[in-house]
VOGU-3710 file (C-alpha; in Angstrom, 3 decimals, decimal comma):
1> mttncqaivt> 4,007/-28,290/55,839  1,259/-30,907/55,579  0,669/-32,809/52,333  -1,600/-35,600/51,130  1,419/-36,939/49,194  -0,413/-36,986/45,860  2,627/-35,645/44,049  6,053/-36,541/42,697  9,163/-35,857/44,749  11,441/-33,127/43,385
11> degvtsgldt> 14,887/-32,157/44,582  13,681/-28,569/44,771  11,102/-29,601/47,336  13,534/-31,731/49,310  16,125/-28,954/49,551  13,645/-26,097/50,051  14,501/-25,750/53,731  11,306/-27,206/55,225  11,609/-27,859/58,936  8,933/-30,587/59,036
21> lvcaidgarp> 6,967/-32,450/56,372  3,754/-34,040/57,644  2,515/-36,831/55,358  -1,231/-37,403/55,828  -1,777/-41,076/54,948  -4,726/-42,537/56,845  -4,346/-46,229/56,271  -1,706/-48,897/55,776  -3,472/-50,692/52,921  -5,122/-49,347/49,754
31> esysryrvhg> -8,619/-50,481/50,729  -8,607/-48,761/54,124  -6,786/-45,670/52,858  -9,370/-45,053/50,134  -12,239/-45,129/52,644  -11,088/-41,729/53,920  -8,987/-40,381/51,038  -11,710/-41,129/48,517  -9,838/-39,808/45,487  -6,352/-40,579/46,746
41> dfelavrfms> -3,770/-43,046/45,423  -2,275/-45,070/48,271  0,708/-46,339/46,289  1,531/-42,793/45,112  1,301/-41,485/48,675  3,693/-44,127/50,048  6,095/-43,609/47,114  6,134/-39,872/47,800  6,844/-40,331/51,512  9,587/-42,925/51,035
51> gfaerrrvlg> 10,986/-41,087/48,007  11,239/-37,840/49,961  13,096/-39,676/52,720  15,492/-41,253/50,226  16,251/-37,975/48,409  16,683/-36,290/51,796  19,380/-38,819/52,593  21,102/-38,427/49,234  20,990/-34,621/49,248  21,838/-34,205/52,918
61> attrivwkyv> 18,610/-32,320/53,695  17,391/-32,018/57,288  13,603/-31,920/56,921  11,880/-33,990/59,599  9,314/-36,427/58,131  6,163/-37,238/60,124  3,583/-39,800/58,984  0,227/-38,580/60,313  -2,259/-41,450/60,543  -5,841/-40,534/61,564
71> lfrhnssede> -7,514/-43,469/63,291  -11,001/-44,603/62,284  -13,030/-47,751/62,725  -11,882/-49,137/59,381  -8,109/-48,614/59,808  -7,380/-49,188/63,506  -7,120/-52,969/63,813  -3,954/-54,342/65,364  -2,910/-55,906/62,049  -3,253/-52,606/60,201
81> ireaqrlave> -1,386/-50,651/62,872  1,488/-53,151/62,703  1,515/-52,820/58,920  1,744/-49,044/59,301  4,683/-49,473/61,679  6,422/-51,732/59,163  5,874/-49,250/56,311  7,089/-46,363/58,470  10,359/-48,139/59,189  10,748/-49,148/55,542
91> agvdelrfvl> 10,037/-45,603/54,314  12,515/-44,058/56,747  10,192/-41,550/58,444  11,183/-39,883/61,711  7,833/-40,193/63,480  4,636/-42,211/63,093  1,906/-40,040/64,624  -1,477/-41,644/65,315  -4,345/-39,189/65,697  -7,706/-40,018/67,267
101> trngpaaedv> -10,562/-37,732/66,260  -14,306/-37,632/66,579  -14,414/-36,629/62,924  -15,957/-39,792/61,539  -16,593/-43,404/62,631  -14,605/-43,710/65,836  -11,786/-46,206/66,186  -13,238/-49,019/68,269  -9,947/-50,674/69,198  -7,999/-47,552/70,179
111> agaedlprpp> -8,918/-45,131/72,945  -5,440/-43,984/73,874  -1,724/-44,493/73,308  -1,727/-47,551/75,565  -3,978/-49,395/73,091  -1,487/-49,142/70,224  0,945/-51,992/69,520  4,482/-51,353/70,727  6,546/-49,761/67,911  9,643/-51,459/66,464
121> dgllqtferh> 12,980/-50,388/67,893  14,134/-47,089/66,419  10,656/-45,864/65,396  9,265/-42,857/67,263  5,526/-43,427/67,691  3,265/-40,716/69,133  -0,449/-40,345/69,837  -2,724/-37,301/69,730  -6,413/-36,682/70,315  -8,091/-34,033/68,146
131> epdpldlaar> -11,424/-32,295/68,190  -13,373/-32,685/64,940  -12,585/-30,625/61,875  -15,886/-29,353/60,472  -14,497/-29,156/56,973  -13,917/-32,900/56,649  -17,624/-33,621/56,960  -18,154/-34,088/53,218  -15,787/-37,033/53,074  -17,428/-38,577/56,138
141> ideaeglsas> -20,873/-38,312/54,591  -19,623/-39,829/51,332  -18,422/-42,949/53,135  -21,469/-43,322/55,417  -23,101/-46,716/55,012  -26,807/-47,436/54,977  -27,985/-44,017/53,817  -30,845/-43,853/51,344  -30,485/-41,572/48,336  -32,715/-38,930/49,931
151> dhrraqelvl> -30,878/-39,090/53,262  -27,547/-38,842/51,471  -28,769/-35,780/49,594  -30,020/-34,145/52,797  -26,721/-34,890/54,504  -24,813/-33,287/51,666  -27,053/-30,216/51,812  -26,258/-29,956/55,480  -22,549/-30,203/54,686  -22,926/-27,238/52,363
161> svarnlarff> -24,764/-25,288/55,051  -21,973/-25,966/57,525  -19,353/-24,865/54,994  -21,258/-21,677/54,189  -21,665/-20,764/57,800  -18,033/-21,526/58,513  -17,038/-19,119/55,774  -19,309/-16,461/57,264  -18,671/-16,922/60,976  -15,623/-19,010/61,733
171> phrlpdrsph> -12,972/-16,236/61,519  -14,974/-13,765/63,576  -16,429/-13,649/67,113  -20,007/-12,590/66,654  -22,205/-11,420/69,549  -24,709/-13,924/70,908  -27,575/-11,781/69,629  -26,458/-12,336/66,017  -28,322/-14,520/63,497  -25,591/-17,093/64,054
181> retvshlmtv> -27,507/-18,404/67,066  -30,553/-19,138/64,924  -28,407/-20,734/62,240  -26,816/-23,154/64,688  -30,200/-24,051/66,115  -31,570/-24,738/62,631  -28,627/-26,956/61,678  -29,041/-28,948/64,872  -32,725/-29,486/64,075  -31,981/-30,698/60,553
191> asdlpaptad> -29,285/-33,020/61,850  -31,702/-34,707/64,221  -33,680/-36,037/61,261  -30,725/-37,921/59,806  -30,016/-41,582/60,558  -27,433/-42,396/63,210  -24,456/-42,275/63,333  -24,577/-39,463/60,768  -26,793/-37,320/63,002  -24,363/-37,577/65,911
201> lvrdlvghld> -21,475/-36,682/63,679  -23,252/-33,627/62,253  -24,266/-32,434/65,702  -20,657/-32,709/66,839  -19,462/-30,674/63,912  -22,125/-27,996/64,157  -21,339/-27,718/67,861  -17,681/-27,329/66,951  -18,684/-24,494/64,620  -20,581/-22,829/67,471
211> dhrradpaeg> -17,524/-23,063/69,732  -15,361/-21,127/67,280  -17,339/-17,918/66,780  -15,068/-14,906/66,365  -15,369/-11,235/65,497  -13,390/-8,516/63,761  -13,152/-5,936/66,562  -11,983/-3,218/64,207  -14,706/-3,455/61,591  -17,318/-5,765/63,049
221> rsttpdpsdv> -17,872/-7,393/59,678  -16,700/-10,509/57,872  -13,726/-10,356/55,524  -14,070/-13,972/54,407  -15,111/-15,117/50,928  -18,782/-15,084/50,007  -20,299/-18,446/50,966  -21,649/-19,019/47,461  -18,144/-18,499/46,038  -16,761/-21,003/48,533
231> ahtvelvrqa> -19,441/-23,517/47,577  -18,669/-22,955/43,885  -14,953/-23,552/44,530  -15,711/-26,744/46,448  -17,704/-27,987/43,468  -14,928/-27,024/41,020  -12,427/-29,075/43,027  -14,764/-32,062/42,938  -15,255/-31,684/39,193  -11,496/-31,366/38,637
241> rrylgyaplv> -10,889/-34,572/40,542  -13,602/-36,247/38,491  -12,552/-35,125/35,005  -8,862/-34,144/35,042  -6,411/-37,019/34,877  -3,731/-34,839/36,434  -6,036/-33,468/39,162  -3,542/-34,189/41,998  -1,117/-31,798/40,288  -3,809/-29,104/40,100
251> tglrplyqdh> -5,445/-29,421/43,521  -3,453/-31,907/45,604  -0,770/-29,494/46,783  -3,157/-26,657/47,582  -5,607/-27,976/50,190  -8,942/-26,216/49,863  -9,356/-25,700/53,599  -5,775/-25,074/54,683  -7,241/-22,957/57,467  -10,342/-20,930/58,199
261> rllfpqfvtg> -9,360/-18,200/55,720  -9,003/-20,523/52,725  -5,389/-19,416/52,381  -4,571/-21,416/49,283  -6,414/-20,458/46,080  -7,621/-23,297/43,898  -8,741/-21,641/40,650  -8,013/-18,176/39,248  -10,533/-16,253/37,159  -8,641/-13,039/36,504
271> atgcfltdtc> -5,134/-11,580/36,393  -3,979/-7,958/36,071  -0,516/-6,585/36,746  0,845/-8,569/39,683  -2,603/-9,460/41,038  -4,735/-12,589/40,724  -8,443/-12,972/41,492  -9,579/-16,435/42,556  -12,953/-18,151/42,458  -13,612/-17,022/46,032
281> grrmidwmsg> -13,415/-13,407/44,851  -10,144/-12,629/46,617  -7,438/-10,445/45,061  -3,867/-11,393/45,897  -0,288/-10,794/44,762  1,125/-13,536/42,545  4,618/-13,975/43,996  5,023/-17,018/41,728  4,724/-14,759/38,667  3,042/-17,378/36,527
291> ygsvvlgygn> 5,667/-19,994/37,454  8,357/-17,423/36,723  7,161/-16,446/33,264  5,342/-13,148/33,888  7,998/-10,465/34,413  6,048/-7,492/33,019  2,772/-8,212/34,781  -0,429/-9,793/33,499  -2,151/-7,922/30,683  0,817/-5,707/29,771
301> aeveaavteq> -0,630/-3,277/27,234  2,341/-3,305/24,824  2,589/-7,077/24,752  -1,165/-7,554/24,310  -1,195/-5,026/21,463  1,658/-6,830/19,699  -0,139/-10,167/20,013  -3,461/-8,707/18,809  -1,827/-7,160/15,760  -0,131/-10,426/14,842
311> lacgpvlpfg> -3,389/-12,405/15,088  -4,455/-10,846/11,790  -1,935/-13,169/10,088  -3,171/-16,264/11,917  -1,510/-18,339/14,639  0,497/-20,761/12,506  1,574/-20,908/8,859  2,877/-23,717/6,623  5,922/-21,554/5,805  8,319/-19,366/7,743
321> hplevdvarq> 7,480/-15,802/8,759  9,906/-12,843/9,040  9,029/-12,599/12,721  10,878/-15,868/13,360  14,099/-14,358/12,016  13,579/-11,123/13,975  13,259/-12,958/17,298  16,272/-15,163/16,544  18,330/-12,064/15,738  17,308/-10,480/19,058
331> lvrlipcaea> 18,386/-13,569/20,996  21,774/-13,679/19,278  22,330/-10,043/20,183  21,360/-10,451/23,858  22,708/-13,843/24,941  26,498/-14,366/25,187  26,594/-17,963/23,890  24,033/-17,454/21,119  25,320/-17,746/17,556  22,279/-19,597/16,186
341> vgfgkngsdm> 18,755/-20,318/17,471  16,051/-22,997/17,358  12,516/-22,551/18,706  10,058/-24,733/20,634  7,125/-24,386/23,011  8,484/-25,301/26,468  11,632/-26,105/28,383  11,312/-29,859/27,940  11,417/-29,432/24,156  14,619/-27,444/24,159
351> ltaavriarl> 16,457/-29,496/26,775  15,698/-32,625/24,771  16,988/-30,971/21,598  20,179/-29,895/23,409  20,832/-33,390/24,772  20,248/-34,985/21,368  22,715/-32,577/19,772  25,278/-33,338/22,484  24,904/-37,082/21,979  25,052/-36,646/18,206
361> vtgrevvlfh> 28,239/-34,574/18,069  30,129/-36,480/20,792  28,997/-39,994/19,895  28,400/-40,576/23,625  25,292/-41,346/25,698  25,670/-40,433/29,386  24,342/-37,110/30,681  25,327/-35,663/34,072  22,833/-33,139/35,424  21,751/-30,935/38,296
371> gyhgfqdwya> 18,330/-29,303/38,493  14,895/-29,838/36,999  14,876/-30,294/33,229  11,342/-31,251/32,195  9,367/-34,410/31,562  11,165/-36,046/28,628  12,539/-39,588/29,055  16,242/-38,666/28,952  15,814/-36,708/32,223  12,839/-38,477/33,839
381> aanpriggip> 14,809/-41,734/33,699  16,869/-40,431/36,645  13,816/-40,680/38,918  12,883/-44,323/39,654  9,467/-43,227/40,929  8,383/-42,004/37,484  6,687/-44,789/35,558  6,621/-45,579/31,865  10,363/-45,074/31,368  12,402/-47,826/29,634
391> avlrdlveef> 14,813/-49,331/32,155  17,691/-49,110/29,693  17,604/-45,293/29,886  18,140/-45,146/33,642  21,839/-45,941/33,330  22,396/-43,042/30,927  21,709/-40,137/33,275  23,165/-39,292/36,695  22,745/-36,370/39,051  25,651/-34,512/40,648
401> pwndlralee> 25,333/-32,449/43,867  25,373/-28,657/43,977  28,694/-26,892/44,556  30,574/-30,218/44,756  33,253/-30,362/42,053  34,867/-33,487/43,496  31,628/-35,455/43,097  31,384/-34,376/39,450  35,004/-35,402/38,833  34,213/-38,832/40,243
411> lfaqhrgnva> 31,228/-39,223/37,907  33,395/-38,336/34,916  35,892/-40,975/36,052  33,108/-43,510/36,532  31,788/-42,886/33,001  35,162/-42,212/31,418  34,877/-41,531/27,686  31,069/-41,791/27,615  29,790/-38,448/28,990  28,091/-36,412/26,278
421> avvmepikqh> 27,112/-33,373/28,335  26,791/-31,677/31,677  23,290/-30,184/31,903  22,549/-27,823/34,780  20,561/-24,899/36,068  23,244/-22,281/36,853  21,287/-20,964/39,857  19,191/-23,018/42,261  18,094/-22,408/45,861  21,654/-21,245/46,495
431> lpapgwleai> 24,067/-19,320/44,293  26,999/-21,183/42,770  30,229/-20,986/44,759  32,829/-18,597/43,277  34,635/-20,327/40,418  32,368/-23,398/40,436  30,703/-22,774/37,069  34,064/-22,019/35,459  35,499/-25,237/36,893  32,566/-27,262/35,551
441> relahhngal> 33,044/-25,844/32,065  36,757/-26,632/32,162  36,109/-30,145/33,490  33,482/-30,865/30,841  35,639/-29,658/27,972  38,697/-31,496/29,330  36,648/-34,700/29,158  35,247/-34,000/25,686  31,708/-33,164/26,909  29,476/-30,166/26,249
451> lifdeivtgf> 28,248/-27,740/28,910  24,525/-26,988/28,613  22,855/-24,333/30,774  19,150/-24,713/31,517  18,206/-21,023/31,693  14,460/-21,541/31,385  14,059/-19,909/34,824  17,098/-17,590/34,965  16,890/-16,229/31,429  15,647/-12,608/31,175
461> rvglggaqel> 15,254/-12,628/34,966  18,703/-12,463/36,592  19,919/-10,502/33,580  19,052/-9,990/29,914  21,574/-12,633/28,932  20,703/-14,928/31,820  23,041/-16,381/34,428  25,809/-16,825/31,858  25,941/-13,054/31,515  25,707/-12,535/35,290
471> fsvvpdlacf> 28,605/-14,907/36,052  30,541/-14,454/32,767  30,539/-18,200/32,108  29,575/-19,023/28,525  28,214/-22,556/27,904  28,157/-24,440/24,611  24,360/-24,519/24,498  21,616/-22,897/26,571  17,829/-23,125/26,792  15,547/-20,130/27,377
481> gkamangwsi> 11,781/-19,703/27,872  9,318/-18,523/30,544  10,087/-14,773/30,933  11,096/-14,565/27,274  7,472/-13,821/26,246  5,822/-12,755/29,538  3,817/-15,942/29,822  3,188/-16,732/26,153  4,330/-20,204/25,196  7,721/-20,098/23,500
491> salvgrrdlv> 11,187/-21,474/24,221  14,542/-21,357/22,478  17,755/-23,323/22,203  20,753/-21,072/21,575  24,465/-21,704/21,356  27,427/-22,311/19,084  26,456/-22,223/15,434  28,224/-25,486/14,609  26,104/-27,228/17,264  22,686/-25,623/16,814
501> crwpeigvdm> 22,869/-26,086/13,042  22,893/-29,868/13,550  19,198/-29,435/14,400  17,884/-31,083/11,189  19,627/-34,320/12,233  17,948/-34,751/15,646  14,296/-35,076/14,623  12,930/-32,289/16,831  10,044/-30,489/15,143  6,458/-29,527/15,983
511> twraelpsma> 3,448/-27,841/14,406  3,496/-24,935/16,840  7,270/-24,374/16,812  6,965/-20,882/15,310  3,454/-20,018/16,545  3,177/-16,334/15,646  1,313/-14,696/18,583  3,943/-16,038/21,000  6,706/-14,909/18,635  5,181/-11,427/18,589
521> aarcvmkile> 5,005/-11,420/22,370  8,672/-12,461/22,641  9,834/-9,727/20,250  7,893/-7,095/22,177  9,026/-8,352/25,602  12,704/-8,311/24,652  12,372/-4,747/23,358  10,849/-3,680/26,680  13,548/-5,500/28,655  16,238/-3,685/26,686
531> redvtgtlst> 14,513/-0,318/27,167  13,672/-0,595/30,859  15,568/-1,984/33,856  13,100/-4,808/34,509  15,689/-7,279/35,775  16,996/-4,663/38,206  13,471/-4,019/39,492  12,942/-7,758/39,989  16,137/-8,007/42,023  15,308/-4,954/44,136
541> tgerlrrgfa> 11,806/-6,224/44,856  13,103/-9,691/45,682  15,655/-8,298/48,097  12,982/-6,245/49,860  10,851/-9,363/50,163  13,807/-11,319/51,538  14,503/-8,684/54,209  10,843/-8,418/55,165  10,481/-12,180/55,400  13,610/-12,400/57,550
551> aiaeeldlpa> 12,260/-9,746/59,929  8,949/-11,571/60,347  10,673/-14,927/60,837  12,939/-13,410/63,488  9,977/-11,826/65,255  8,188/-15,205/65,328  11,390/-17,067/66,216  11,081/-19,234/63,097  14,195/-20,846/61,544  13,191/-19,786/58,020
561> rltghps> 14,815/-17,689/55,304  14,609/-16,999/51,586  17,654/-18,089/49,598  18,870/-17,836/46,034  19,071/-14,890/43,659  16,645/-12,086/44,666  15,052/-11,879/41,211
//
């Protein structure tokens, strides 16, 4: 997997089973890095790379980390290369890979591996030479110096022409008599009018396009997105990076030109059943299921009808509504630990409420956790790479490893008498070892702490009552959401009545707590889940996918597999 590192490290990513992670960071200083990665954050990229290496060490993961450094005129001085070597050693990467390409202002000081400074002992340093990538032309044009406004505009128009023709021709070998020949000739003519070195660069790239003509022998026609849709998607990405503060989270992990087929969608314009339609007009199966929340398919007729009917009463009221009681009663009936219920809008809300209750009733502060539990400070404090967190909170939360009871016992001993709760996802990339969840509950209670299950993902997916029903391990408190309303925004904290009814003392409240359309969706979804074997269908489908994936991986001799619960 290749990434621009504009993201935050998660344990799920570190332990996902990746064979190799290639970190594309083209510079060893912010000023040189930003010449190529125009919208990138150098400090964030380095933090991601070093943070991934550190969590790999802690979690015992085996992913190989490669720093890919594309050499240009502005980042290939001896001083900068030595700085990259120093950062690579400090970050703990396995390989520093320098790449020389004709895709942009050429590196003047480096023509081959022999021109690079000798690496420090213990650092594997490699060198590659690449042909130009036509789809990086836009960034090259943006950084070109000395272009007038009109020349810049013409260059950008040429970029768009290249992109359109790539979308039309690149995946297919067209016969020489096709209009492609005229298109290439025209692009070459336009390029000749641009100032050097831009003209040379464009000619190289258009020539590269001409070298990669292909055809669909079965149909003789293109199956790629319409060029205008591609151009529209390119512009949407640019606008997102301009106006969305969290743009790296929206576009940074899904590179627009992952390959010639635009494999990774950027924006979705429609969703029906299990299918999505993206801005390039392609229809695809959503295996992510709306981040795990859509278990009945997009646009389920019963759910939409329930929501539409409820809209007549408005989305939110200044008083309670009978629907709130109905949904709470359903949850108490379906979930083993549920004696009382509180509602929120997302998992972070409910996990925070659960932790506050645990700290309130135990009079303690430390929380031991495993899994992902949202963005609130009590949990985010465990990650030193997340900013804006008071330092004092970082000593109040510690992570324990999966399926390692001894490590959890040691943490209880280390924080003797001050652990308020064990918070965990009961299923992660791997299933819990037999007896492990029971042992955790016993250990927590023996030490006067609560056991809190984060069932935001597992609830209504591995079983109606979540993982606690599947494994017959009942926690003190549990948090549900996602599949509970088939994608509508609602979450719930359930558990022992004596605990949940301390809610008024913890200061958790919000305007949209009992937002009625989502409540209506949840009531309808739970009725459908009780009536039909949805969780069984999810498991069956997941197991078929696992077997099919394993067969393909074996055929390709790839060391890859799907783990975890099949649903």
